N, CA, C and O atoms as a Tinker XYZ file with bonds, in Angstrom:
   512  protein
     1  N     -2.569000   33.217000    9.272000    73     2
     2  CA    -1.251000   33.411000   10.508000    64     1     3
     3  C     -1.042000   35.000000   10.541000    63     2     4     5
     4  O     -1.127000   35.843000    9.649000    81     3
     5  N     -0.664000   35.113000   12.231000    73     3     6
     6  CA    -0.532000   36.493000   12.560000    64     5     7
     7  C      0.972000   36.816000   11.885000    63     6     8     9
     8  O      1.044000   37.946000   11.403000    81     7
     9  N      2.213000   35.973000   11.776000    73     7    10
    10  CA     3.431000   36.145000   11.334000    64     9    11
    11  C      3.492000   36.174000   10.005000    63    10    12    13
    12  O      4.636000   36.501000    9.689000    81    11
    13  N      2.751000   35.972000    8.973000    73    11    14
    14  CA     3.238000   36.013000    7.627000    64    13    15
    15  C      3.300000   37.276000    7.127000    63    14    16    17
    16  O      2.474000   38.174000    7.290000    81    15
    17  N      4.433000   37.308000    6.441000    73    15    18
    18  CA     5.319000   38.667000    6.171000    64    17    19
    19  C      4.311000   39.228000    4.651000    63    18    20    21
    20  O      3.832000   38.515000    3.769000    81    19
    21  N      4.261000   40.499000    4.777000    73    19    22
    22  CA     3.528000   41.068000    3.654000    64    21    23
    23  C      4.228000   41.085000    2.302000    63    22    24    25
    24  O      3.559000   41.485000    1.349000    81    23
    25  N      5.420000   40.724000    2.100000    73    23    26
    26  CA     6.256000   40.267000    1.283000    64    25    27
    27  C      5.713000   38.863000    0.671000    63    26    28    29
    28  O      5.431000   38.756000   -0.522000    81    27
    29  N      5.615000   37.984000    1.440000    73    27    30
    30  CA     5.323000   36.606000    1.207000    64    29    31
    31  C      3.883000   36.491000    0.588000    63    30    32    33
    32  O      3.530000   35.718000   -0.302000    81    31
    33  N      3.006000   37.579000    1.358000    73    31    34
    34  CA     1.595000   37.290000    0.857000    64    33    35
    35  C      1.691000   38.081000   -0.552000    63    34    36    37
    36  O      1.150000   37.457000   -1.465000    81    35
    37  N      2.220000   39.229000   -0.900000    73    35    38
    38  CA     2.139000   39.732000   -2.163000    64    37    39
    39  C      2.700000   38.857000   -3.208000    63    38    40    41
    40  O      2.239000   38.822000   -4.349000    81    39
    41  N      3.842000   38.052000   -2.749000    73    39    42
    42  CA     4.808000   37.296000   -3.955000    64    41    43
    43  C      3.813000   36.525000   -4.335000    63    42    44    45
    44  O      3.530000   36.496000   -5.533000    81    43
    45  N      3.150000   35.820000   -3.492000    73    43    46
    46  CA     2.277000   34.451000   -3.787000    64    45    47
    47  C      1.128000   35.049000   -3.988000    63    46    48    49
    48  O      0.284000   34.174000   -4.180000    81    47
    49  N      0.627000   36.189000   -4.045000    73    47    50
    50  CA    -0.616000   36.575000   -4.921000    64    49    51
    51  C     -0.298000   36.497000   -6.094000    63    50    52    53
    52  O     -1.089000   35.978000   -6.881000    81    51
    53  N      1.349000   37.149000   -6.680000    73    51    54
    54  CA     1.267000   37.030000   -8.231000    64    53    55
    55  C      1.846000   35.572000   -8.688000    63    54    56    57
    56  O      2.070000   35.322000   -9.873000    81    55
    57  N      2.004000   34.902000   -7.936000    73    55    58
    58  CA     2.681000   33.453000   -8.443000    64    57    59
    59  C      1.398000   32.645000   -8.499000    63    58    60    61
    60  O      1.311000   31.877000   -9.457000    81    59
    61  N      0.462000   32.679000   -7.706000    73    59    62
    62  CA    -1.064000   31.999000   -7.755000    64    61    63
    63  C     -1.188000   31.574000   -9.155000    63    62    64    65
    64  O     -1.072000   30.402000   -9.514000    81    63
    65  N     -1.483000   32.795000  -10.112000    73    63    66
    66  CA    -1.658000   32.431000  -11.374000    64    65    67
    67  C     -0.916000   31.709000  -12.254000    63    66    68    69
    68  O     -1.460000   31.054000  -13.143000    81    67
    69  N      0.538000   31.762000  -12.081000    73    67    70
    70  CA     1.416000   30.795000  -12.827000    64    69    71
    71  C      1.592000   29.104000  -12.585000    63    70    72    73
    72  O      1.994000   28.185000  -13.298000    81    71
    73  N      1.095000   29.199000  -11.255000    73    71    74
    74  CA     1.139000   27.654000  -10.423000    64    73    75
    75  C     -0.138000   27.300000  -11.243000    63    74    76    77
    76  O      0.034000   26.275000  -11.903000    81    75
    77  N     -1.382000   27.867000  -11.388000    73    75    78
    78  CA    -2.535000   27.210000  -11.518000    64    77    79
    79  C     -2.294000   27.089000  -12.938000    63    78    80    81
    80  O     -2.655000   25.950000  -13.234000    81    79
    81  N     -1.845000   27.715000  -14.018000    73    79    82
    82  CA    -1.622000   27.694000  -15.465000    64    81    83
    83  C     -0.746000   26.533000  -15.530000    63    82    84    85
    84  O     -1.007000   25.751000  -16.444000    81    83
    85  N      0.310000   26.217000  -14.711000    73    83    86
    86  CA     1.426000   24.994000  -14.864000    64    85    87
    87  C      0.888000   23.893000  -14.576000    63    86    88    89
    88  O      1.214000   22.912000  -15.244000    81    87
    89  N     -0.180000   23.736000  -13.395000    73    87    90
    90  CA    -1.050000   22.585000  -12.959000    64    89    91
    91  C     -1.826000   22.160000  -14.038000    63    90    92    93
    92  O     -1.665000   20.983000  -14.359000    81    91
    93  N     -2.857000   23.009000  -14.865000    73    91    94
    94  CA    -3.644000   23.056000  -15.842000    64    93    95
    95  C     -2.815000   22.342000  -17.018000    63    94    96    97
    96  O     -3.119000   21.271000  -17.542000    81    95
    97  N     -1.718000   23.138000  -17.325000    73    95    98
    98  CA    -0.851000   22.428000  -18.522000    64    97    99
    99  C     -0.402000   21.524000  -18.228000    63    98   100   101
   100  O     -0.247000   20.874000  -19.262000    81    99
   101  N      0.108000   20.751000  -17.045000    73    99   102
   102  CA     0.141000   19.274000  -16.789000    64   101   103
   103  C     -0.905000   18.498000  -17.052000    63   102   104   105
   104  O     -0.650000   17.507000  -17.737000    81   103
   105  N     -2.019000   18.652000  -16.710000    73   103   106
   106  CA    -3.132000   18.056000  -16.901000    64   105   107
   107  C     -3.469000   17.773000  -18.262000    63   106   108   109
   108  O     -3.855000   16.649000  -18.584000    81   107
   109  N     -3.360000   18.654000  -19.036000    73   107   110
   110  CA    -3.747000   19.203000  -20.493000    64   109   111
   111  C     -2.654000   18.309000  -21.227000    63   110   112   113
   112  O     -3.133000   17.606000  -22.116000    81   111
   113  N     -1.425000   18.205000  -21.055000    73   111   114
   114  CA    -0.760000   17.689000  -21.770000    64   113   115
   115  C     -0.413000   16.079000  -21.157000    63   114   116   117
   116  O      0.610000   15.492000  -21.510000    81   115
   117  N     -1.047000   15.689000  -20.548000    73   115   118
   118  CA    -0.723000   14.374000  -19.524000    64   117   119
   119  C     -0.812000   13.080000  -20.578000    63   118   120   121
   120  O     -0.154000   12.075000  -20.307000    81   119
   121  N     -1.603000   13.119000  -21.737000    73   119   122
   122  CA    -1.837000   12.123000  -22.575000    64   121   123
   123  C     -0.584000   11.905000  -23.737000    63   122   124   125
   124  O     -0.445000   10.819000  -24.301000    81   123
   125  N      0.142000   12.862000  -23.965000    73   123   126
   126  CA     1.309000   13.021000  -24.716000    64   125   127
   127  C      2.572000   13.467000  -23.997000    63   126   128   129
   128  O      3.448000   13.893000  -24.750000    81   127
   129  N      2.865000   13.458000  -22.623000    73   127   130
   130  CA     4.087000   13.936000  -22.243000    64   129   131
   131  C      3.872000   13.075000  -20.616000    63   130   132   133
   132  O      2.876000   12.591000  -20.079000    81   131
   133  N      5.137000   13.164000  -20.250000    73   131   134
   134  CA     5.076000   12.663000  -18.607000    64   133   135
   135  C      3.895000   13.495000  -17.867000    63   134   136   137
   136  O      3.466000   14.462000  -18.497000    81   135
   137  N      3.393000   13.258000  -16.750000    73   135   138
   138  CA     2.480000   13.791000  -16.149000    64   137   139
   139  C      1.139000   13.667000  -16.397000    63   138   140   141
   140  O      0.938000   12.907000  -17.345000    81   139
   141  N     -0.018000   14.195000  -15.831000    73   139   142
   142  CA    -1.310000   13.949000  -16.288000    64   141   143
   143  C     -2.283000   14.473000  -15.047000    63   142   144   145
   144  O     -2.214000   15.606000  -14.570000    81   143
   145  N     -2.992000   13.675000  -14.715000    73   143   146
   146  CA    -4.074000   14.244000  -13.956000    64   145   147
   147  C     -3.796000   14.279000  -12.309000    63   146   148   149
   148  O     -4.270000   15.207000  -11.653000    81   147
   149  N     -3.099000   13.350000  -11.742000    73   147   150
   150  CA    -2.473000   13.210000  -10.598000    64   149   151
   151  C     -1.572000   14.139000  -10.391000    63   150   152   153
   152  O     -1.796000   14.881000   -9.434000    81   151
   153  N     -0.445000   14.354000  -11.114000    73   151   154
   154  CA     0.520000   15.447000  -10.908000    64   153   155
   155  C     -0.439000   16.804000  -11.126000    63   154   156   157
   156  O     -0.508000   17.633000  -10.219000    81   155
   157  N     -0.981000   16.937000  -12.048000    73   155   158
   158  CA    -1.554000   18.582000  -12.307000    64   157   159
   159  C     -2.280000   18.625000  -10.877000    63   158   160   161
   160  O     -2.023000   19.517000  -10.069000    81   159
   161  N     -3.145000   17.668000  -10.635000    73   159   162
   162  CA    -3.942000   17.702000   -9.430000    64   161   163
   163  C     -3.392000   18.039000   -8.221000    63   162   164   165
   164  O     -4.013000   18.829000   -7.510000    81   163
   165  N     -2.312000   17.576000   -7.842000    73   163   166
   166  CA    -1.480000   17.988000   -7.064000    64   165   167
   167  C     -0.903000   19.296000   -6.924000    63   166   168   169
   168  O     -0.899000   19.865000   -5.832000    81   167
   169  N     -0.369000   19.860000   -8.065000    73   167   170
   170  CA     0.054000   21.047000   -8.148000    64   169   171
   171  C     -1.091000   22.239000   -7.788000    63   170   172   173
   172  O     -0.820000   23.284000   -7.196000    81   171
   173  N     -2.663000   21.781000   -8.361000    73   171   174
   174  CA    -3.536000   22.709000   -8.034000    64   173   175
   175  C     -3.871000   22.661000   -6.492000    63   174   176   177
   176  O     -4.270000   23.707000   -5.978000    81   175
   177  N     -3.737000   21.498000   -5.692000    73   175   178
   178  CA    -4.185000   21.245000   -4.534000    64   177   179
   179  C     -2.991000   22.166000   -3.441000    63   178   180   181
   180  O     -3.236000   22.668000   -2.344000    81   179
   181  N     -1.712000   22.152000   -4.184000    73   179   182
   182  CA    -0.683000   22.987000   -3.180000    64   181   183
   183  C     -1.347000   24.485000   -3.258000    63   182   184   185
   184  O     -1.335000   25.263000   -2.305000    81   183
   185  N     -1.858000   24.737000   -4.384000    73   183   186
   186  CA    -2.224000   26.239000   -4.445000    64   185   187
   187  C     -3.043000   26.690000   -3.357000    63   186   188   189
   188  O     -2.883000   27.710000   -2.688000    81   187
   189  N     -4.099000   25.661000   -3.234000    73   187   190
   190  CA    -5.041000   25.789000   -2.233000    64   189   191
   191  C     -4.472000   25.865000   -0.653000    63   190   192   193
   192  O     -4.778000   26.626000    0.265000    81   191
   193  N     -3.656000   24.920000   -0.715000    73   191   194
   194  CA    -3.028000   24.857000    0.602000    64   193   195
   195  C     -2.107000   26.041000    1.161000    63   194   196   197
   196  O     -2.054000   26.548000    2.282000    81   195
   197  N     -1.442000   26.287000    0.052000    73   195   198
   198  CA    -0.566000   27.575000    0.404000    64   197   199
   199  C     -1.206000   28.654000    0.515000    63   198   200   201
   200  O     -0.673000   29.518000    1.212000    81   199
   201  N     -2.696000   29.003000   -0.198000    73   199   202
   202  CA    -3.471000   30.096000    0.015000    64   201   203
   203  C     -3.914000   30.025000    1.554000    63   202   204   205
   204  O     -3.987000   30.997000    2.305000    81   203
   205  N     -4.233000   28.518000    1.926000    73   203   206
   206  CA    -4.519000   28.712000    3.266000    64   205   207
   207  C     -3.890000   29.044000    4.294000    63   206   208   209
   208  O     -4.428000   29.587000    5.259000    81   207
   209  N     -2.544000   28.731000    4.210000    73   207   210
   210  CA    -1.318000   28.995000    5.090000    64   209   211
   211  C     -1.082000   30.450000    5.098000    63   210   212   213
   212  O     -0.806000   30.938000    6.193000    81   211
   213  N     -1.141000   31.230000    4.075000    73   211   214
   214  CA    -0.693000   32.397000    3.886000    64   213   215
   215  C     -1.730000   33.503000    4.222000    63   214   216   217
   216  O     -1.367000   34.571000    4.714000    81   215
   217  N     -3.091000   33.211000    3.931000    73   215   218
   218  CA    -3.972000   34.413000    4.129000    64   217   219
   219  C     -4.783000   34.203000    5.486000    63   218   220   221
   220  O     -4.748000   33.234000    6.244000    81   219
   221  N     -5.430000   35.230000    5.568000    73   219   222
   222  CA    -6.383000   35.204000    6.806000    64   221   223
   223  C     -7.543000   34.383000    6.614000    63   222   224   225
   224  O     -8.119000   33.783000    7.522000    81   223
   225  N     -8.021000   34.372000    4.829000    73   223   226
   226  CA    -9.277000   33.677000    4.920000    64   225   227
   227  C     -9.301000   32.366000    5.291000    63   226   228   229
   228  O     -8.440000   31.604000    4.852000    81   227
   229  N    -10.319000   31.911000    6.175000    73   227   230
   230  CA   -10.043000   30.621000    6.461000    64   229   231
   231  C    -11.455000   29.881000    6.360000    63   230   232   233
   232  O    -11.878000   29.071000    7.185000    81   231
   233  N    -12.057000   30.269000    5.293000    73   231   234
   234  CA   -13.412000   30.018000    5.072000    64   233   235
   235  C    -13.560000   28.921000    3.918000    63   234   236   237
   236  O    -13.762000   29.161000    2.728000    81   235
   237  N    -13.429000   27.751000    4.476000    73   235   238
   238  CA   -13.195000   26.445000    3.554000    64   237   239
   239  C    -14.743000   25.578000    3.489000    63   238   240   241
   240  O    -15.416000   25.259000    4.469000    81   239
   241  N    -15.034000   25.340000    2.191000    73   239   242
   242  CA   -16.405000   24.385000    2.390000    64   241   243
   243  C    -15.974000   23.005000    2.121000    63   242   244   245
   244  O    -15.933000   22.525000    0.988000    81   243
   245  N    -15.636000   22.347000    3.264000    73   243   246
   246  CA   -15.107000   20.854000    3.211000    64   245   247
   247  C    -16.345000   19.832000    2.784000    63   246   248   249
   248  O    -16.091000   18.666000    2.480000    81   247
   249  N    -17.606000   20.312000    2.783000    73   247   250
   250  CA   -18.684000   19.547000    2.445000    64   249   251
   251  C    -18.547000   19.604000    0.848000    63   250   252   253
   252  O    -18.402000   18.665000    0.065000    81   251
   253  N    -18.624000   20.794000    0.628000    73   251   254
   254  CA   -18.726000   20.818000   -0.868000    64   253   255
   255  C    -17.636000   20.207000   -1.781000    63   254   256   257
   256  O    -17.855000   19.637000   -2.850000    81   255
   257  N    -16.540000   20.389000   -1.257000    73   255   258
   258  CA   -15.246000   19.457000   -1.952000    64   257   259
   259  C    -15.262000   18.064000   -1.787000    63   258   260   261
   260  O    -14.747000   17.325000   -2.626000    81   259
   261  N    -15.981000   17.515000   -0.460000    73   259   262
   262  CA   -16.133000   16.380000   -0.372000    64   261   263
   263  C    -16.980000   15.680000   -1.351000    63   262   264   265
   264  O    -16.655000   14.584000   -1.807000    81   263
   265  N    -18.288000   16.421000   -1.753000    73   263   266
   266  CA   -19.146000   16.100000   -2.558000    64   265   267
   267  C    -18.661000   16.062000   -4.098000    63   266   268   269
   268  O    -18.822000   15.076000   -4.817000    81   267
   269  N    -18.103000   17.151000   -4.472000    73   267   270
   270  CA   -17.468000   17.097000   -5.652000    64   269   271
   271  C    -16.616000   15.991000   -6.012000    63   270   272   273
   272  O    -16.665000   15.378000   -7.078000    81   271
   273  N    -15.789000   15.768000   -4.995000    73   271   274
   274  CA   -14.973000   14.588000   -5.267000    64   273   275
   275  C    -15.473000   13.234000   -5.310000    63   274   276   277
   276  O    -14.798000   12.319000   -5.781000    81   275
   277  N    -16.707000   13.064000   -4.805000    73   275   278
   278  CA   -17.523000   12.002000   -4.886000    64   277   279
   279  C    -18.197000   12.020000   -6.246000    63   278   280   281
   280  O    -18.472000   10.952000   -6.793000    81   279
   281  N    -18.417000   12.939000   -6.695000    73   279   282
   282  CA   -19.206000   13.066000   -7.798000    64   281   283
   283  C    -17.998000   12.886000   -8.951000    63   282   284   285
   284  O    -18.222000   12.036000   -9.814000    81   283
   285  N    -17.017000   13.462000   -9.008000    73   283   286
   286  CA   -16.015000   13.108000   -9.829000    64   285   287
   287  C    -15.763000   11.565000   -9.919000    63   286   288   289
   288  O    -15.801000   10.999000  -11.011000    81   287
   289  N    -15.542000   10.986000   -8.918000    73   287   290
   290  CA   -15.373000    9.467000   -9.082000    64   289   291
   291  C    -16.174000    8.688000   -9.735000    63   290   292   293
   292  O    -15.814000    7.746000  -10.442000    81   291
   293  N    -17.639000    9.146000   -9.471000    73   291   294
   294  CA   -18.659000    8.650000   -9.959000    64   293   295
   295  C    -18.355000    8.746000  -11.704000    63   294   296   297
   296  O    -18.273000    7.737000  -12.405000    81   295
   297  N    -18.247000    9.807000  -12.098000    73   295   298
   298  CA   -18.064000   10.403000  -13.386000    64   297   299
   299  C    -16.866000    9.403000  -14.153000    63   298   300   301
   300  O    -16.956000    8.864000  -15.256000    81   299
   301  N    -15.929000    9.362000  -13.352000    73   299   302
   302  CA   -14.545000    8.431000  -13.830000    64   301   303
   303  C    -15.217000    7.224000  -14.165000    63   302   304   305
   304  O    -15.403000    6.970000  -15.355000    81   303
   305  N    -15.581000    6.497000  -13.337000    73   303   306
   306  CA   -16.110000    5.192000  -13.430000    64   305   307
   307  C    -17.130000    5.023000  -14.604000    63   306   308   309
   308  O    -17.040000    4.100000  -15.413000    81   307
   309  N    -18.180000    6.052000  -14.644000    73   307   310
   310  CA   -19.461000    5.938000  -15.602000    64   309   311
   311  C    -18.432000    5.929000  -17.237000    63   310   312   313
   312  O    -18.539000    5.102000  -18.142000    81   311
   313  N    -17.446000    7.169000  -17.181000    73   311   314
   314  CA   -16.754000    7.325000  -18.709000    64   313   315
   315  C    -15.985000    6.286000  -18.820000    63   314   316   317
   316  O    -15.934000    5.631000  -19.862000    81   315
   317  N    -15.309000    6.016000  -17.785000    73   315   318
   318  CA   -14.641000    4.317000  -18.166000    64   317   319
   319  C    -15.549000    3.348000  -18.729000    63   318   320   321
   320  O    -15.517000    2.954000  -19.895000    81   319
   321  N    -16.361000    2.988000  -17.833000    73   319   322
   322  CA   -17.396000    1.905000  -18.390000    64   321   323
   323  C    -18.140000    2.135000  -19.856000    63   322   324   325
   324  O    -18.472000    1.284000  -20.682000    81   323
   325  N    -18.275000    3.436000  -19.891000    73   323   326
   326  CA   -18.913000    3.676000  -21.378000    64   325   327
   327  C    -17.887000    3.476000  -22.381000    63   326   328   329
   328  O    -18.183000    2.855000  -23.402000    81   327
   329  N    -16.663000    3.950000  -22.205000    73   327   330
   330  CA   -15.567000    3.892000  -23.151000    64   329   331
   331  C    -15.373000    2.242000  -23.373000    63   330   332   333
   332  O    -15.547000    1.810000  -24.512000    81   331
   333  N    -15.088000    1.504000  -22.513000    73   331   334
   334  CA   -14.723000    0.305000  -22.598000    64   333   335
   335  C    -16.127000   -0.634000  -23.487000    63   334   336   337
   336  O    -15.977000   -1.428000  -24.416000    81   335
   337  N    -17.150000   -0.308000  -22.975000    73   335   338
   338  CA   -18.301000   -0.922000  -24.012000    64   337   339
   339  C    -18.234000   -0.027000  -25.225000    63   338   340   341
   340  O    -18.363000   -0.806000  -26.170000    81   339
   341  N    -18.146000    0.776000  -25.537000    73   339   342
   342  CA   -18.374000    1.338000  -26.940000    64   341   343
   343  C    -17.111000    1.319000  -27.337000    63   342   344   345
   344  O    -16.977000    1.849000  -28.440000    81   343
   345  N    -15.912000    0.824000  -26.764000    73   343   346
   346  CA   -14.464000    0.641000  -27.523000    64   345   347
   347  C    -14.624000   -0.666000  -27.975000    63   346   348   349
   348  O    -14.485000   -1.612000  -27.200000    81   347
   349  N    -14.977000   -0.854000  -29.459000    73   347   350
   350  CA   -14.661000   -2.209000  -30.396000    64   349   351
   351  C    -13.519000   -2.127000  -31.183000    63   350   352   353
   352  O    -13.500000   -2.855000  -32.175000    81   351
   353  N    -12.481000   -1.347000  -30.951000    73   351   354
   354  CA   -11.467000   -1.201000  -31.898000    64   353   355
   355  C    -11.819000   -0.646000  -33.191000    63   354   356   357
   356  O    -11.343000   -0.985000  -34.274000    81   355
   357  N    -12.772000    0.315000  -32.954000    73   355   358
   358  CA   -13.112000    1.192000  -34.247000    64   357   359
   359  C    -13.094000    2.615000  -33.698000    63   358   360   361
   360  O    -13.813000    3.481000  -34.198000    81   359
   361  N    -12.386000    2.831000  -32.810000    73   359   362
   362  CA   -12.248000    4.338000  -32.633000    64   361   363
   363  C    -11.019000    5.074000  -32.729000    63   362   364   365
   364  O    -10.105000    4.713000  -31.988000    81   363
   365  N    -10.806000    6.160000  -33.605000    73   363   366
   366  CA    -9.984000    6.697000  -34.070000    64   365   367
   367  C     -8.638000    7.200000  -32.836000    63   366   368   369
   368  O     -8.858000    7.282000  -31.628000    81   367
   369  N     -7.706000    7.397000  -33.282000    73   367   370
   370  CA    -6.680000    7.926000  -32.499000    64   369   371
   371  C     -6.950000    9.350000  -31.791000    63   370   372   373
   372  O     -6.444000    9.676000  -30.717000    81   371
   373  N     -7.848000   10.168000  -32.577000    73   371   374
   374  CA    -8.199000   11.325000  -32.016000    64   373   375
   375  C     -9.466000   11.081000  -30.990000    63   374   376   377
   376  O     -9.761000   12.064000  -30.311000    81   375
   377  N    -10.154000   10.032000  -30.820000    73   375   378
   378  CA   -11.205000    9.545000  -30.110000    64   377   379
   379  C    -10.452000    9.309000  -28.838000    63   378   380   381
   380  O    -10.749000    9.810000  -27.753000    81   379
   381  N     -9.405000    8.467000  -29.078000    73   379   382
   382  CA    -9.044000    8.145000  -27.842000    64   381   383
   383  C     -7.906000    8.869000  -27.023000    63   382   384   385
   384  O     -7.420000    8.564000  -25.934000    81   383
   385  N     -7.641000    9.866000  -27.829000    73   383   386
   386  CA    -6.786000   10.906000  -27.298000    64   385   387
   387  C     -7.901000   12.000000  -26.315000    63   386   388   389
   388  O     -7.651000   12.506000  -25.221000    81   387
   389  N     -8.977000   12.110000  -27.022000    73   387   390
   390  CA   -10.036000   12.937000  -26.320000    64   389   391
   391  C    -10.438000   12.187000  -25.080000    63   390   392   393
   392  O    -10.637000   12.827000  -24.048000    81   391
   393  N    -10.591000   10.710000  -25.103000    73   391   394
   394  CA   -10.766000   10.009000  -23.879000    64   393   395
   395  C     -9.740000   10.464000  -22.922000    63   394   396   397
   396  O    -10.122000   11.134000  -21.963000    81   395
   397  N     -8.388000   10.166000  -23.067000    73   395   398
   398  CA    -7.253000   10.455000  -22.461000    64   397   399
   399  C     -7.204000   11.826000  -21.708000    63   398   400   401
   400  O     -6.811000   11.886000  -20.543000    81   399
   401  N     -7.594000   12.866000  -22.374000    73   399   402
   402  CA    -7.593000   14.085000  -21.788000    64   401   403
   403  C     -8.605000   14.348000  -21.009000    63   402   404   405
   404  O     -8.452000   14.928000  -19.934000    81   403
   405  N     -9.792000   13.943000  -21.471000    73   403   406
   406  CA   -11.117000   14.065000  -20.322000    64   405   407
   407  C    -10.786000   13.488000  -19.108000    63   406   408   409
   408  O    -11.047000   14.112000  -18.079000    81   407
   409  N    -10.005000   11.888000  -19.029000    73   407   410
   410  CA   -10.011000   11.419000  -17.795000    64   409   411
   411  C     -8.937000   12.087000  -17.170000    63   410   412   413
   412  O     -9.087000   12.204000  -15.954000    81   411
   413  N     -7.669000   12.663000  -17.740000    73   411   414
   414  CA    -6.790000   13.518000  -16.988000    64   413   415
   415  C     -7.444000   14.762000  -16.106000    63   414   416   417
   416  O     -7.122000   15.022000  -14.947000    81   415
   417  N     -8.445000   15.488000  -16.908000    73   415   418
   418  CA    -8.939000   16.623000  -16.282000    64   417   419
   419  C     -9.652000   16.048000  -15.135000    63   418   420   421
   420  O     -9.540000   16.587000  -14.034000    81   419
   421  N    -10.537000   14.765000  -15.330000    73   419   422
   422  CA   -11.338000   14.570000  -13.977000    64   421   423
   423  C    -10.554000   13.776000  -13.015000    63   422   424   425
   424  O    -10.955000   13.600000  -11.864000    81   423
   425  N     -9.476000   13.306000  -13.447000    73   423   426
   426  CA    -8.858000   12.681000  -12.220000    64   425   427
   427  C     -7.846000   14.035000  -11.778000    63   426   428   429
   428  O     -7.625000   14.129000  -10.571000    81   427
   429  N     -7.247000   15.037000  -12.646000    73   427   430
   430  CA    -6.696000   16.042000  -11.923000    64   429   431
   431  C     -7.829000   16.960000  -11.040000    63   430   432   433
   432  O     -7.398000   17.394000   -9.972000    81   431
   433  N     -9.086000   17.259000  -11.349000    73   431   434
   434  CA    -9.644000   18.000000  -10.208000    64   433   435
   435  C    -10.277000   17.138000   -9.008000    63   434   436   437
   436  O    -10.607000   17.682000   -7.955000    81   435
   437  N    -10.438000   15.645000   -9.252000    73   435   438
   438  CA   -10.356000   14.767000   -8.219000    64   437   439
   439  C     -9.444000   14.866000   -7.233000    63   438   440   441
   440  O     -9.742000   15.231000   -6.096000    81   439
   441  N     -8.268000   14.548000   -7.604000    73   439   442
   442  CA    -7.027000   14.719000   -6.977000    64   441   443
   443  C     -6.845000   16.133000   -6.296000    63   442   444   445
   444  O     -6.318000   16.186000   -5.184000    81   443
   445  N     -7.149000   16.954000   -6.755000    73   443   446
   446  CA    -7.109000   18.701000   -6.226000    64   445   447
   447  C     -7.717000   18.463000   -5.094000    63   446   448   449
   448  O     -7.168000   18.700000   -4.018000    81   447
   449  N     -9.321000   17.802000   -5.220000    73   447   450
   450  CA   -10.256000   18.062000   -4.245000    64   449   451
   451  C     -9.805000   17.089000   -3.066000    63   450   452   453
   452  O     -9.720000   17.460000   -1.896000    81   451
   453  N     -9.552000   15.915000   -3.472000    73   451   454
   454  CA    -9.036000   15.194000   -2.343000    64   453   455
   455  C     -7.952000   15.546000   -1.646000    63   454   456   457
   456  O     -8.153000   15.370000   -0.445000    81   455
   457  N     -6.711000   16.038000   -1.922000    73   455   458
   458  CA    -5.717000   16.434000   -1.296000    64   457   459
   459  C     -6.222000   17.408000   -0.401000    63   458   460   461
   460  O     -6.219000   17.303000    0.825000    81   459
   461  N     -6.747000   18.561000   -1.200000    73   459   462
   462  CA    -7.196000   19.381000   -0.381000    64   461   463
   463  C     -8.156000   19.158000    0.931000    63   462   464   465
   464  O     -7.945000   19.810000    1.954000    81   463
   465  N     -9.137000   18.279000    0.854000    73   463   466
   466  CA    -9.926000   17.617000    1.901000    64   465   467
   467  C     -8.934000   17.084000    2.648000    63   466   468   469
   468  O     -8.920000   17.559000    3.784000    81   467
   469  N     -7.983000   16.163000    2.408000    73   467   470
   470  CA    -7.107000   15.697000    3.487000    64   469   471
   471  C     -6.549000   16.361000    3.985000    63   470   472   473
   472  O     -6.565000   16.116000    5.191000    81   471
   473  N     -5.796000   17.443000    3.650000    73   471   474
   474  CA    -5.065000   18.783000    4.264000    64   473   475
   475  C     -5.938000   19.304000    5.069000    63   474   476   477
   476  O     -5.561000   19.308000    6.241000    81   475
   477  N     -7.175000   19.836000    4.838000    73   475   478
   478  CA    -8.245000   20.369000    5.641000    64   477   479
   479  C     -8.429000   19.828000    6.803000    63   478   480   481
   480  O     -8.106000   20.356000    7.867000    81   479
   481  N     -9.016000   18.622000    6.660000    73   479   482
   482  CA    -9.141000   17.785000    7.724000    64   481   483
   483  C     -8.275000   17.377000    9.045000    63   482   484   485
   484  O     -8.510000   17.063000   10.212000    81   483
   485  N     -7.096000   17.566000    8.171000    73   483   486
   486  CA    -6.052000   17.503000    9.523000    64   485   487
   487  C     -5.822000   18.517000   10.230000    63   486   488   489
   488  O     -5.530000   18.384000   11.418000    81   487
   489  N     -5.932000   20.034000    9.486000    73   487   490
   490  CA    -5.458000   20.925000   10.069000    64   489   491
   491  C     -7.004000   21.608000   11.017000    63   490   492   493
   492  O     -6.975000   22.320000   12.020000    81   491
   493  N     -8.011000   21.185000   10.409000    73   491   494
   494  CA    -8.965000   21.738000   11.077000    64   493   495
   495  C     -9.491000   20.848000   12.269000    63   494   496   497
   496  O     -9.977000   21.307000   13.302000    81   495
   497  N     -9.348000   19.693000   12.018000    73   495   498
   498  CA   -10.171000   18.850000   13.093000    64   497   499
   499  C     -9.260000   17.764000   13.897000    63   498   500   501
   500  O     -9.638000   17.186000   14.916000    81   499
   501  N     -8.099000   17.600000   13.318000    73   499   502
   502  CA    -6.971000   16.951000   13.890000    64   501   503
   503  C     -5.846000   17.657000   14.653000    63   502   504   505
   504  O     -4.994000   16.970000   15.216000    81   503
   505  N     -5.808000   18.749000   14.690000    73   503   506
   506  CA    -4.911000   19.897000   15.281000    64   505   507
   507  C     -5.691000   20.076000   16.666000    63   506   508   509
   508  O     -4.994000   20.342000   17.645000    81   507
   509  N     -6.803000   19.978000   16.806000    73   507   510
   510  CA    -7.391000   20.393000   18.209000    64   509   511
   511  C     -6.975000   19.529000   19.388000    63   510   512
   512  O     -7.390000   19.786000   20.518000    81   511
């Protein structure tokens, strides 16, 4: 954007790190507190969206994000099936917590990719 202020660019440059850490924190603690993959993924997607709106860097690889989203969907389905087939009430609480953490991470990255793709498709293709 041509009208983006210098102060806004520098402030967001410093805040990006904290927003990313906050999103990762929400994803990481999703199995023991409110939040999780979807909420953390939405926060991480907001970082990419704000970065697009503030900077002149408009190089977005939508094909890569779409492919990554499809791969993550496949991984989520596969891990869920494996967990259900393997889980015969013999898993410890640590193993179940590890499964929930893995699901939160996969869902968080998938939501981040998905929301970013939706936003960029609207901006790049629907605004014409």
